[in-house]
N, C-alpha and C positions, 0 to 999 in steps of 0.2 A: 123353393119356399124356405124361409127361415123362421123357426119358432124358438123363442127363448124360454127355458124352463129352469127357474132358479131352485136351488135346494142344496142339500148336504150330500156330497158324493159318498160319504161314509155310510149313508143310509141305504140299505138294500132296496127299500121301496122307491126311493128316488131314482136309483139306477134302473130299476124295472120300468119306471115311468119314462125315463129317457129312451130306453130301447123300444118301448111300446109306441112312443111318439114317432120314432124313426121308422118303425115297422108300418105305421099307419100311412106313411108316404109311399110305401111300395117296396123300398129297399134301404139298405144301410151299407155304404161302401167306405166310410171313413169314421174312425173313432179317434178323438184327440184327448189324451189325458194331460190336462194342463193345471188342474187344481194342485195346490202345494201348501205345505205347512212348514214354516221355518222353525217353530218352537219358541221357547222363551227368549226374551232379549232383555239385557244384553246376552249374547250367546254364551252359555256356560261351557266350561271345560267338561269333558266326559265324566270326570270324577264327581262333578257337581250336578250333572243332569239328572233330574228326578225321573225315575222309571215311568211314572205316569205320563210325563211329557214325551219321553222316547216312544212310548206306545202310541200316543196320539200322532206324532210325526209319522211313524210307520203306517198307522192306520190310514192316514190321508194320502201319503206318498207312495205306498206299496200295495197295501191290501185293497183299498178302494179302486185303484186303477185295474188291478187284476179282476176284481169283482165285475167291473163294467165290461172288461174284455170277455170274461166268461159268459156274461149275459148276452153279449153281442155276437159271439162266435158263430152261432147258427146262421145269422144273417150275413155276416162278413164272408163266411166260406162260400155262400151261394154265389157271390159276385167277385171272388178273389180280391177282397177288400184290403184296407190299409189301417194300421194302427200307428199313431204317432204318440209316443210317450216323451214328454218334455223332461229332460234330465238336467244335469249340472256338472260342471267340472269338479265340484265338490265330491262327486262320486268317485273320482280317481286321484284327486289331489288332497293331501292331508292339511287342511287349514285349521289352525287352533280355534276352538270354539264351534266348529262346524261339524262335530262328530255325529250328532243326532241326525241333522239334515243330510250330511254326506253319506252316512250309512244307509239312510232310506233311499237316496238316489242311486247308490251302488246296488241296493236290492232291486230297484226298478230296472236298472241296466241289466242285471242278471235275469230277471223275469223276462225281459224283452229278448235276450239272447236265446233262452230256452223256448219261448213261444215261437221265435223265428225258426228254430230247429224242428219243433213239433208241427208247425203249420207252414210248410214251404209254399203252399198255394197263396199265402198272404204276404203282403209287404209289411214288415214291422220295423219301424225306425225309432231309435231313442236319440233324440235331438237335443244337443246342448246349445241353448241360445246365447250363452255368454252372459256377462254382466249387463244388466239393464237398469234403467232408471225407473224402478217400481217402488211402491210402498213397502213391499216385502224386503227388497234389497236395502232400502233406506233404514228399515228397522234393524238390519244386521250391522249397520254402521251409524248408530245414533250420533247426531251432532256433526257428522261429516258431510261435506258437499259432494254429492254423487252426480252433479249435473253434467259431468263429462261423459257419462255413460249414455248409450243410445236408448231412446224410447222403444217400447215393444212394437210400436208401429213401424219402426225402422228395421226390425228383425222379421216381422211377419211376412214380407215379400220373399225372403229367403226360404222360409218354411213352405210357403205356397209353391215356390219354384221346385222344391224337393218333391212335394206331392205331385206336381205336374210331370216332372221328369221320371218318377218312379224308379229310382235306383234300387239295387238289391237291398234286402234287409240289412240293417247294421246301425252302428253308432255314427252320427253325423254332427257336424257343427254348422249352425246357422250364423250368417254374417249380416251385419247391418248393410242395407242397400240404400 
């Protein structure tokens, strides 16, 4: 059964509602943290990035995913569940203008590593889907043609295959299929 619950992942009440909805089905075995905040565009250099914007980026990309994981842990540990955190190559590569976003994804990568060490009974993957043809990616490249990048629907089968194969916890790369 699939139930869509829209809301703001930075809101603790929304995260609680998501976990409660999953709990009402009897179990929770997979959490996917896919929400993301790029920040202002055009992407500013770090020297020009307003701290309020950096806080928002980190709130969405680091704090909220951890909040959802924390709320989900009791259910996930019951079934040796899985956490998928969608990350980015900007977490490990220094792209000019991507400092806010990249630092948040690096933070998410490190949270994932530590969670994997603290919860070996779970599978925790931080997956880089690569460049995709999304509104967010287009916002990072205003006026540029990004039609050569794959749609998210071309990347999703790779992520589903990872979930099905259940490799050890770690950083993985999803490829277009």
